[in-house]
Every structure is written in structure tokens, then in C-alpha cells.
C-alpha positions in Angstrom: -83.1 39.7 26.6 -85.4 41.7 28.6 -88.6 40.2 30.0 -91.2 42.6 31.4 -93.6 41.1 34.0 -97.0 43.2 33.4 -99.1 43.7 36.4 -102.4 45.6 36.7 -100.5 47.6 39.3 -103.1 50.4 40.1 -105.5 48.0 41.0 -102.8 45.9 43.2 -101.5 48.9 45.0 -105.3 50.3 45.7 -105.8 46.7 47.3 -102.6 47.0 49.1 -103.4 50.2 50.6 -106.5 48.9 52.1 -105.3 45.5 53.3 -101.8 47.2 54.8 -103.3 50.2 56.4 -101.3 51.3 59.4 -98.7 48.7 58.5 -95.1 49.5 57.4 -94.6 48.3 53.8 -91.3 47.2 52.3 -90.3 46.2 48.6 -88.0 43.5 47.8 -86.3 42.3 44.7 -85.3 38.5 44.3 -81.7 39.5 44.8 -82.5 41.7 48.0 -84.6 38.8 49.7 -81.9 36.2 48.7 -79.2 38.6 50.3 -81.0 39.2 53.5 -81.7 35.4 53.8 -78.0 34.6 53.5 -76.9 37.0 56.3 -79.8 36.8 58.5 -82.0 34.0 58.2 -82.2 31.0 60.7 -81.0 28.7 57.9 -77.7 30.9 57.4 -76.9 31.1 61.4 -77.3 27.2 61.3 -75.0 26.8 58.4 -72.5 29.4 59.8 -72.7 27.2 63.1 -71.9 23.8 61.2 -68.9 25.7 59.6 -67.7 26.8 62.9 -68.2 23.3 64.3 -66.1 21.5 61.5 -63.5 24.3 62.0 -62.9 23.3 65.6 -63.0 19.8 64.7 -60.2 20.1 62.3 -58.3 22.1 64.7 -58.5 19.1 67.1 -57.5 16.9 64.6 -54.2 19.2 64.2 -53.6 19.3 67.8 -53.1 15.4 67.6 -49.5 16.1 66.2 -48.3 18.6 68.3 -46.5 17.8 71.7 -48.7 18.2 74.7 -47.4 18.9 78.2 -49.2 17.3 80.8 -49.4 17.7 84.6 -51.0 14.6 86.4 -51.1 13.4 90.1 -52.8 12.7 93.2 -53.1 15.5 95.8 -53.9 14.1 98.5 -54.4 10.5 98.9 -55.3 10.2 102.5 -56.1 6.9 104.6 -57.1 6.5 108.3 -58.1 3.0 108.9 -57.6 -0.2 110.7 -55.7 -2.4 108.1 -55.4 -6.3 108.1 -51.9 -7.2 108.2 -51.0 -11.0 107.9 -48.0 -12.1 110.0 -45.4 -14.8 109.3 -47.4 -17.3 111.3 -50.6 -16.7 109.0 -52.4 -15.0 111.7 -54.2 -11.5 111.0 -53.3 -8.4 113.0 -55.3 -5.3 112.8 -52.9 -2.0 112.5 -54.0 1.4 112.7 -53.0 3.4 109.6 -52.7 7.2 109.2 -50.8 8.3 106.0 -50.8 10.4 103.0 -49.6 9.8 99.7 -49.2 12.4 97.0 -47.8 12.2 93.9 -47.3 14.7 90.8 -45.7 14.3 87.1 -44.9 16.5 84.5 -44.7 15.2 81.1 -43.8 16.3 77.6 -45.7 13.7 75.0 -45.3 13.8 71.3 -47.4 11.2 68.9 -45.0 10.0 66.3 -47.2 10.2 63.1 -45.1 8.0 61.1 -45.1 4.9 63.3 -48.3 5.6 65.5 -45.7 5.5 68.7 -45.5 7.9 71.4 -42.5 9.3 73.0 -42.4 11.3 76.2 -39.9 13.0 78.6 -41.1 13.0 82.0 -40.2 14.2 85.7 -42.1 13.1 88.8 -42.2 13.4 92.6 -43.7 11.2 95.2 -44.4 12.3 99.0 -45.3 9.7 101.7 -46.4 10.7 105.3 -46.5 8.6 107.9 -48.4 10.1 110.8 -48.0 7.5 113.3 -44.7 6.6 112.8 -42.5 5.1 115.5 -40.3 7.5 117.6 -37.1 8.3 116.0 -38.5 6.9 112.5 -38.9 9.7 109.6 -42.5 10.6 109.3 -41.8 11.9 105.7 -40.2 10.3 102.9 -39.6 11.3 99.4 -38.9 9.4 96.0 -38.8 10.7 92.6 -37.7 10.6 89.0 -35.7 13.8 87.8 -35.9 12.7 84.2 -36.8 9.9 82.3 -37.8 9.1 78.5 -40.3 6.6 77.5 -41.1 4.9 74.3 -44.6 3.4 73.6 -44.5 1.7 70.0 -46.9 -0.6 68.6 -45.6 -2.8 65.8 -47.7 -4.0 62.8 -50.5 -2.3 64.2 -53.1 0.0 62.5 -51.8 3.5 62.5 -54.6 6.1 63.0 -52.5 9.1 62.8 -51.3 8.1 59.5 -55.0 7.8 57.9 -56.2 10.8 59.7 -53.6 12.9 57.7 -55.2 11.6 54.8 -58.9 12.0 55.7 -59.5 14.7 57.9 -58.1 17.4 55.7 -60.6 16.1 52.9 -63.3 16.2 55.6 -62.6 19.8 56.5 -62.3 20.9 52.9 -65.7 19.1 52.4 -67.0 21.3 55.1 -65.7 24.3 53.7 -67.4 23.8 50.3 -70.5 22.4 51.9 -71.0 25.8 53.5 -70.9 27.7 50.2 -73.5 24.7 49.0 -75.5 25.5 52.1 -75.6 29.1 50.9 -76.6 28.4 47.7 -79.3 26.1 49.0 -80.7 29.0 50.7 -80.7 31.1 47.6 -82.6 28.3 45.9 -85.1 28.0 48.5 -85.8 31.3 49.2 -86.4 32.0 45.4 -89.0 29.2 45.8 -90.6 31.1 48.5 -90.3 34.4 46.7 -92.2 33.1 43.9 -94.6 31.4 45.7 -95.4 34.6 47.5 -95.3 36.4 43.9 -97.7 34.1 42.4 -100.0 34.7 45.4 -99.5 38.3 44.8 -100.3 38.2 41.2 -103.4 35.6 41.9 -104.8 38.3 44.0 -104.3 40.8 41.6 -106.3 38.7 38.8 -109.0 38.0 41.5 -109.3 41.5 42.3 -109.7 42.4 38.7 -112.2 39.6 37.8 -114.2 40.6 40.8 -114.4 44.2 39.4 -115.1 42.9 35.9 -117.6 40.5 37.2 -119.6 43.1 39.0 -119.5 45.5 35.9 -120.9 42.7 33.9 -123.6 42.3 36.5 -124.6 45.8 35.9 -124.7 45.4 32.4 -126.7 42.2 32.5 -129.1 43.6 34.8 -129.7 46.8 32.4 -130.3 44.3 29.5 -132.6 42.2 31.6 -134.5 45.2 32.6 -135.2 46.3 28.8 -135.9 42.6 27.7 -132.5 42.1 25.8 -131.4 39.0 27.7 -133.0 36.0 29.4 -133.0 35.4 33.4 -130.8 32.6 33.0 -127.9 34.4 31.7 -128.3 37.1 34.6 -128.1 34.3 37.1 -125.0 32.8 35.2 -123.4 36.0 35.8 -124.4 36.4 39.5 -123.0 33.0 40.2 -119.9 34.4 38.5 -119.6 37.4 40.8 -120.0 35.0 43.8 -117.3 32.5 42.4 -115.0 35.8 42.0 -115.8 36.9 45.4 -114.7 33.3 46.6 -111.5 33.5 44.3 -110.6 36.8 45.9 -111.0 35.6 49.6 -108.9 32.6 48.8 -106.4 34.5 46.9 -106.0 36.9 49.9 -105.6 34.1 52.5 -103.0 32.3 50.0 -101.1 35.7 49.8 -101.0 36.0 53.6 -100.0 32.6 54.2 -97.2 32.7 51.7 -96.2 36.0 53.1 -95.8 34.6 56.7 -93.8 31.8 55.4 -91.4 34.0 53.8 -91.0 36.5 56.5 -90.2 33.8 59.0 -87.4 32.1 56.7 -85.9 35.2 56.2 -86.3 36.9 59.7 -88.7 39.9 58.9 -90.9 41.3 61.3 -94.6 39.6 60.8 -96.2 42.9 60.7 -94.5 44.3 57.9 -96.4 44.3 54.5 -94.4 42.8 51.7 -94.3 43.8 48.3 -92.1 41.6 45.8 -90.8 43.2 42.4 -90.2 40.2 39.9 -87.2 40.1 38.2 -87.2 42.5 35.2 -84.5 40.7 33.1 -83.7 37.3 32.3 -79.8 36.8 32.3 -78.4 36.0 28.7 -75.9 33.2 28.9 -75.3 29.7 28.0 -74.1 26.7 29.8 -71.7 24.0 28.0 -72.3 20.5 29.8 -68.9 19.4 29.8 -67.7 22.7 31.5 -70.8 22.5 34.1 -69.5 18.6 34.9 -65.9 19.9 35.1 -67.0 22.6 37.6 -69.2 20.5 39.6 -65.9 18.1 40.2 -63.8 21.0 40.8 -65.9 22.6 43.4 -68.5 20.5 44.9 -68.0 18.6 48.3 -69.4 15.8 46.7 -66.3 15.1 44.7 -63.9 15.0 48.0 -66.5 12.8 49.5 -66.1 10.3 46.9 -62.3 10.1 47.6 -62.9 10.2 51.2 -65.1 7.3 51.2 -62.5 5.1 49.3 -60.0 6.2 51.9 -62.0 5.2 54.8 -62.7 2.0 53.3 -59.0 1.3 52.8 -58.3 2.4 56.3 -60.9 -0.1 57.5 -58.8 -3.0 55.6 -55.8 -1.5 57.4 -57.6 -1.5 60.9 -58.6 -5.0 60.2 -55.2 -6.2 59.2 -53.6 -4.6 62.4 -56.1 -6.5 64.6 -54.7 -9.9 63.6 -52.2 -9.9 66.4 -50.8 -7.5 68.9 -47.1 -6.4 69.4 -46.0 -3.8 71.9 -42.5 -2.3 72.5 -41.9 -0.4 75.7 -39.0 1.2 76.7 -38.2 3.5 79.4 -34.7 5.2 80.5 -34.0 7.8 83.0 -33.0 8.1 86.9 -34.8 7.9 90.1 -33.8 8.0 93.8 -35.4 8.1 97.1 -34.7 10.2 100.3 -35.9 11.7 103.5 -35.7 15.0 102.0 -36.9 16.4 98.6 -33.6 17.9 97.6 -31.9 14.7 98.1 -33.8 12.9 95.4 -31.8 14.8 93.1 -28.5 14.1 94.3 -26.6 10.9 92.9 -29.7 9.4 91.4 -29.8 5.9 90.3 -30.1 4.7 86.7 -33.5 3.5 85.8 -34.3 1.4 82.7 -37.0 -0.7 81.4 -37.6 -2.6 78.2 -40.4 -5.0 77.5 -41.9 -6.3 74.2 -45.3 -7.7 74.9 -47.2 -9.7 72.4 -50.6 -11.5 71.9 -51.0 -13.8 69.0 -54.2 -16.0 68.5 -53.3 -19.6 68.1 -56.8 -20.8 67.4 -59.7 -18.5 66.6 -61.9 -20.5 64.5 -61.4 -18.0 61.5 -62.1 -14.9 63.3 -59.2 -13.1 61.9 -60.2 -14.2 58.3 -63.9 -13.2 58.7 -62.8 -9.7 59.9 -60.6 -9.2 57.0 -62.9 -10.8 54.5 -65.5 -8.3 55.7 -63.5 -5.3 55.5 -62.4 -6.1 52.1 -66.0 -6.9 50.9 -67.1 -3.5 52.4 -64.2 -1.6 50.5 -65.6 -3.4 47.1 -69.2 -2.4 48.2 -68.0 1.5 48.9 -65.9 1.4 45.4 -69.0 0.0 43.3 -71.2 2.4 45.3 -69.0 5.3 44.6 -68.7 4.6 40.9 -72.4 4.6 40.7 -72.4 7.9 42.5 -70.3 9.3 40.2 -72.1 8.4 37.1 -75.3 9.7 38.7 -73.7 13.2 39.7 -72.7 13.5 36.2 -76.2 12.4 35.1 -77.8 15.0 37.5 -75.6 18.1 36.0 -76.1 16.9 32.4 -80.0 16.8 33.1 -80.2 20.2 34.9 -78.3 21.8 32.3 -80.6 20.8 29.7 -83.6 21.4 31.7 -82.0 25.0 32.5 -81.9 25.7 28.7 -85.4 24.6 27.8 -86.9 26.8 30.7 -85.3 29.8 29.2 -87.2 29.0 25.9 -90.4 28.1 27.8 -90.4 31.7 29.3 -90.6 33.4 25.7 -93.3 31.0 25.0 -95.2 31.7 28.2 -94.6 35.5 28.0 -95.9 35.5 24.5 -99.1 33.5 25.3 -99.7 35.8 28.3 -99.6 39.0 26.1 -101.9 37.3 23.4 -104.4 35.9 26.1 -104.3 39.3 27.9 -105.1 41.1 24.2 -107.6 38.7 23.4 -109.7 39.2 26.7 -109.5 43.0 26.3 -111.1 42.6 22.7 -113.8 40.1 24.0 -114.7 42.2 26.9 -115.4 45.2 24.3 -117.3 43.1 22.2 -119.3 41.7 25.1 -120.1 45.2 26.1 -121.2 46.0 22.6 -123.5 42.8 22.7 -121.3 40.7 20.0 -119.9 38.1 22.4 -121.8 35.8 24.9 -121.0 35.8 28.4 -119.7 32.2 27.9 -117.3 33.2 25.4 -116.3 36.0 27.5 -115.7 33.7 30.4 -113.4 31.4 28.5 -111.2 34.2 27.4 -111.1 35.5 31.1 -110.0 31.7 32.1 -107.4 32.0 29.3 -106.0 35.0 30.2 -105.9 33.9 34.0 -104.2 30.7 33.0 -101.7 32.1 30.8 -100.7 34.8 33.4 -100.2 32.2 35.9 -98.2 30.2 33.5 -95.7 32.9 32.9 -95.2 33.5 36.7 -94.8 29.7 37.1 -91.9 29.7 34.1 -90.2 32.6 35.7 -90.4 30.7 39.0 -89.0 27.4 37.4 -86.1 29.4 35.6 -84.8 31.4 38.6 -85.3 28.2 40.8 -83.2 26.3 38.2 -80.8 29.2 38.0 -79.9 29.0 41.8 -80.0 25.0 41.4 -77.1 25.3 38.7 -75.0 27.5 41.2 -75.7 25.0 43.9 -74.8 21.8 41.6 -71.6 23.4 40.3 -70.3 26.4 42.7 -69.8 28.6 39.6 -71.7 31.7 38.4 -71.9 31.1 34.6 -73.6 34.6 34.2 -70.5 36.7 36.0 -68.0 33.4 35.2 -66.5 33.2 38.9 -66.4 30.4 41.0 -68.4 30.7 44.1 -66.2 28.6 46.1 -62.6 30.1 46.9 -59.7 28.3 48.8 -59.2 31.8 50.3 -62.6 31.4 52.3 -62.2 32.6 56.0 -61.9 29.6 58.1 -64.7 30.5 60.3 
């Protein structure tokens, strides 16, 4: 189905020559401007940055399940002061202290995702220096743990690692789909701005034609007035029309310059460039099945994953509240340690070091605190489930409505195009009849208004169709024209 937008190109380009003299002129189709906006506009750079942030957030989440090699310590911890030392009889002696304590520990730590615990293998060394040691006493002493294994295991507690494994991949997949949605939103936004400018461009073309025609009509009326075949009130009426046409021309010119600046700012074009937009010559011929559109929306959109993530997060909040009822922690450590005057000696015949403790904290009387916490979490879970159920209904209804609206807009273009052609032809006939004296200036003005109104209505119908076209792509992440998914699992990570 071919739809040609007929413009008064000679007049428009004549006008363009004078208004853009000395400026570089560039022409863009709708697809050209969308491609540029997706690659160079500030909005596309923001979407790319958000995508990168989500990627590194996901990498950070993944690192929680990998072993971490950590080096910690204090080097140095020097003290020089007088310290209060309590004597056996209760008196206080002030003793000078000049000492240094250094410690280092190297540990390999692994989170246990299945249980929420932590296991580590560690080795540590401590050095103590007493700079005012008594004669004969060693100034430096060493102690250390050649190796030990530690386990910290919460029991019956909330396990964030377990829930993160369910939630974070969904969140990351949402962001990947959200990036494609952002790109389609840019297409939709820039198509609106494209047609805003195109409407202004056509309005300026109309205003130019009307101004020229009004001035020609004024010449005709003055000639008729001079020979006495018309009245002064009709001449004044035409003069008013010329003044109104000049105002319309100035207004249309300002409107085009304003929309030009907005469009160039959005897509990152030089403000000194003069734009000429080429309207779409064809309307793509394809049909959209409502059920297919809804299926594609659920398959591709980030909202579908968001629904699932909301339910999981509410479920994890219930598990968190349950895990806060009481606290039980198992701590165990087994290894070797030693002390010596030399560093190497602490690794000779070290002593066994073992530690096991089970700590707990159970509320005996909390005045319903735990019950309230659990009840709030469960009530919130119900609310989330009800809200998500309604959002799913709204989601389906939105797609259904947009599909029906899209089909209506296709039919609307055919009607407005035909109306535009009929109104244009009627005006041409009325203008010729006016020149021959068979039509009044009032009837000619009515024909002109209908011509202008139908021309703008046709451009508006083009705007509504193409805006809806890109809106359908954003709603489903599917290109119904080429029958391809816009989102792919092979989308680069960043």
C-alpha cells in the first residue's frame, strides 16, 4: 500500500533557500533520524550507561559465590605512653610503655550458598616489640597460627545467598530487556518529534502558499474595485486576509524553528544545520493478531520478569521475617598455633588449636513482636500478589487496546489521504472560479480552510500511525513487519 505525501515542493524549497542561506542543509527520513537517535543521542547514551551499571551489579552479585583471598592486618600499632598499672595492694603505678604490635592474616574465604554459612582457611602471624624490655629479656616475640579452618554457620536463619540466586538473575535479565525497551522508547519519542517538525514544515508550506494566494487575490480585488465591479468591504476583507496570512506565516516559521531546535538537540545535531525532513512514502502492510501480540509481550518484555521478581521478593521478605524469630549461630575452628622468640620457631611443633561454640538468642517475652513481623510480611506478600495479578490484567488490556488502535489508524490514513486530495482539488476549482468571478471571496476562504485542515489532518494521521507503530514494537519487543524479535538472548552483555 503506497501512500504519497504531496507537498508544494517548489514553494517550500524556494522558501528554504532564503531562510537557510549560508547554512548547511541536510535531509533525513524517519528511519535516518531514528538510527541517529539510537546511536548518538544523549538518551541512548543514558540507556547504555544504565545497561552497563546493571551489568557490573550482576557481576558483583556473582562474585559473592566465588572464593575470596583476603589479606588483613595492622602494620604498625605503636604505643608510647605512661600506662596505669594496678598493683596487688590496689594502688596504681604509672609505667612507661614503648611497644609495637603488628599482625597479618591471610585467609581464603568461601560463602556456602546452600546453607548461608561461611568457611575459611587462614594463616596469621603476630609480632610484639617491647622497646624498653629489661636487660636479658627478649625485645621481640612472635606468635602465629600456621593454619586453621573456621566455620560460621547460622541455623534456621534467613539465607540471602539462596534468595539472591533466584532474584538477581531475573533482575539482570530485566535490565537487558529494559535496554531494548529504552531503545524502542527512543524510536517512539524521536518519531513524535520528527512529525512535530514535519507538521511545522507543512504548516509553513501552507502558510507560504496562502500568503501568495492572498496577495494575488488582493490584486484581483483591487482591480475589480478600480473598475467598480466589487465593493470596498470585500476589498477590506481581502486586505485583512493578507494581514492574517502574514501573521500565520510568521507563526508557522517560528513554530518550525522551535521544533527544529528540539529535534536537533535530542538527536545531537549541530544547531546551525538546516533540516529538511522527508515524510515516509509508504505505509507498511502487515496485520497484528491480538493474541500473538500479548504472547510476544509476555515472552519479551521486562515487565513479565518483573511480575515474577515481585512475587519472589515478597516471598523472601516472609522468609527473612521467619529467620528473625530467634538466632542460633554455630562457630567452629580447628588448626594449630604457637609462640616463640623467632619467626621460624612458631612453625616448629605447633600446638593444636580448637574452638567450638553454639550461641543462641531466643525471645522469651516480646509482646507479640515476632507475630507482628510475620503478619506484616505475609500481608505484604498478599498485597504484592494481588497487585501483580492486576498489573498482568492491565498489561494484557494495554496490548489489546494498542493493537486495535493501530488497525484503526491504518484505516484513518486512507480516509485522511483521500480527504486531503478532495479538499485540494476543491480549492483549486474554487480558486479558478473566483478568478472568473463565479465564487465569492467567502466561499473561497471556506475552501481554503478545508484544504488546510485536511492537509494537516493527513499529516497528523501519519504521525499517529508511526508513533503507534513504534509503540507496538516497544510493547511487544517484536517487529511485526519483518517478523523478528527485537530482543535476543545473544545481546552483548555491555
